[in-house]
N, C-alpha and C positions, 0 to 999 in steps of 0.2 A: 204580554203581547203589545199592548198600548204604550207601555212603557221603552220598549225596545224600538217601537216606530218613532215615537217622540225622541229618544237618543240619536236615532240614525237621522231624522230630520234636521236635527240639531247640530249633528256633526257635518251634514252636507251643506248646511246652512254656515258654519265656520269655516269649512274648507274654501267655500266659495267667495266668502269676505275675504279671507286671508289671500286668496289667488287674485282677487281683483286689486287688493291693497298692496301686493307684490307687483302686479302689472303697472299699477299707479307710480310705484317707486322707479320702476325701470323705465318708465316713460318720463319721470321727472329727471333720471339720469341721462337718458339720452337728448332731451332737451337742453339739459345743461351742458352736455358736451358740443352740441351745436352752437349754443349761446357763447361759450368760449372761443370758439373758432371765430363766430362772427365779430366777437368784441376785438380779438388780435387783428383780424382784417380792418375793422373800424380805425384801430390804432395805427396801423400800417398807412392807410389811406391818409389820416391826419397828418402822419409824419412827413408822407410825401407831399403833401399839400405845402407843409411848413418848410420844406427843405429848401434850401438855396440851390437853385438851378444849375449854378456852377461848380456845384459840389458832385461832380460825377461819380465818385466813389460811394457817397451816400446814397445817391441815387438809384445807382446800379445795385446796392446793398438792399434799399428798400423795394425796388421792383422784384428781386429775387423773393423776398419775404412775400410779396404780394402773390407772385405765382405760387408758391408753396402754400399761401392760404386758399387760393383757388382749387389747387389738387386737393387739399385737406377737405375742403367742404364738399367736393365733389364725391370723395370717398366717404364722408360722413352720409351725405343724401341717399347714396347707392346703399351703404348698410342699413340706413334707416328704412328706406324703400323694402328692400329684400325681408327685413325684420316684421314689418307691419304691412306687408303687401295685402293680407285679408282683411284689414281694417282702414286701408287708405281710402276707401270710397264711402265710409261711415262717419256721417255728419257728426255725430257725438263724440267720436275719436278725434276727429280733426279739431273740434272746439277745444277738447281736453288739451291737446298737444299745442294748440294756438295759446291757450292760457299758461301752461307751462314753460313754453319758450318765452312769452312776455316776462314772466316771473323771472325767469333766469336773466334775461337781458337787461333787468333793471340793476344787476349787479355790476354790469360794466361801466367802468368811470369814464369811458371815452364817447358815451353818447351825447348828441347834442341834446339842449334844451328842448328842441321842438321833438326830436325822437323819443326821449323820455317821457315826455307829455303823452304822446302817442301810445306808448307803451302802458303807461300808468291809467290811461283812459280806458284801454282794453281791459283793464282789471277789475274796473268797478262795475 
C-alpha cells in the first residue's frame, strides 16, 4: 500500500510539473507572438519616420501597415486576455509574462539602444 501511495504521489507530481512546463511553453509562445507583432510595428514606425514626406505612395503604404499592426495587436491582446482571464490579476503570472515578453522582444532588431537596455535591465 505504501508503494502504491508513493507511486501515486510521484505520478501526480510528474503531471503537475509537466502541465506547469506546458503552460510555461504556451506562455512563451504567446509572448513571442506578441513580441513579433510589436517588433513589426516598431519597424513600420521607424520606416514612417525615415520616409520622405513627399513620397505619398510610400507614406500611404506604411500608414496601412501601421493600421494593420494596430488591428493585429488588438486581436492578440483580446485573445491573450480571453485565454488567461483567470490569471490576469495574479502578480506571479504577470511577472512571468513580463519576463517572457522582454526575452522575446530582445530578438527584435528594430529596438532602439534605450529600449534594448530597458528590456535587458528587466531580465537581470
